[in-house]
N, C-alpha and C positions, 0 to 999 in steps of 0.2 A: 483623266489621263488621255494624252494624245501621243501620236507618233511624230517625232521630229526627224526630218531627213535633211542632211547637209551635204552638199557637194563642193569640192574645191580642187583646183589644179595642183599638180605636184609642186612643192616648194612652199605651199601655204599651210601644210598640215600642222606645223607647230603653232601657228597663229590660231587655228581652229581649237586646238587643245587648250591654249591659254583662255580663249573666249568661253569654252565650255566650263573650265574651272572657275572663271570669274562669275559665271551665271549659276554656279553651284549645281551643275549637271555632272554628277560624278559617275553615273552608270550609263555607258553607251557602248556601241559596237562600231567597228570600222572595217572597211574592205577596199582593196585596190580595185579600181575600175579603169576602163578606157573611155575617154570622151571623144565624140565625133562631132564635126560640124558639117552640115550638108551644103553650105554655100561655098562655092569654089570660084576662083578668079575666072574671068572670061577665057583667057588663054594662058596656059602655063607651059612653057616650052619643055621644062624638065620632066613634066608629068604627061606629056602629050599622048604617049602610048602605054604608060605604065598601068593605069587603072587602079592604082593603089589608093586606098583610103587612109588618110593620115590620122592616126589616133593620138590623143593627148593623155599622158598618164595623169590620172585623177584619183581622188579618194572620196568615199561616201561614208558618212557617219550617220548612225541612227540611234534613237533613244526613245523609250517610253517614259514620258515625264509630265510634270504638272504645268498648268497654264502660266503661273507666275514666273517660273524659271524660263519658260519659252519666251515670255514677254521681255524679260531681262536680256536673254541671249539675242533676240531680234534687235533690241536697241544697241547692243554692243556690235553686232554685225553691221548694222546700218552705219554706225560711226566709222568702223573699220573700212568699209567699202568706199565711203566718201573720201578717205585719205589714201586710197589705193592708187598707185601710179600705173598699173597695168589695166588691160581690158578683160580681166578674169576675176570678177568679184566672187566672194563667197556667196553661194546660193543656199537658201533654206526654205523648206516647206513644212507645213503642219497638216497631218491627216487625223481626222477625228476617229476615235475608237468606240464602236458601239458596244462591244463586249470584250471582256478579258478575264483571264483566270490567273 
């Protein structure tokens, strides 16, 4: 059993749900999150004095699941990201679980 964590920008949530279903990962949780990027343009006239950090509405999904389902999902995500027209790919990581009840 491992912990699968997926992040995606707003607008791609339905795609993640389809990929999870296709990989037979039926039990998962989701949460709205704000994504931030620390790299800023050299000079931005509109934000010169604002000091505002621009957040991107994003979503995080997580599931405790088996390796074979994770492998299937990673293959699906890799294919999806190759065909993506934006610079906001679906990101996924796997964290090993030492113990669980």
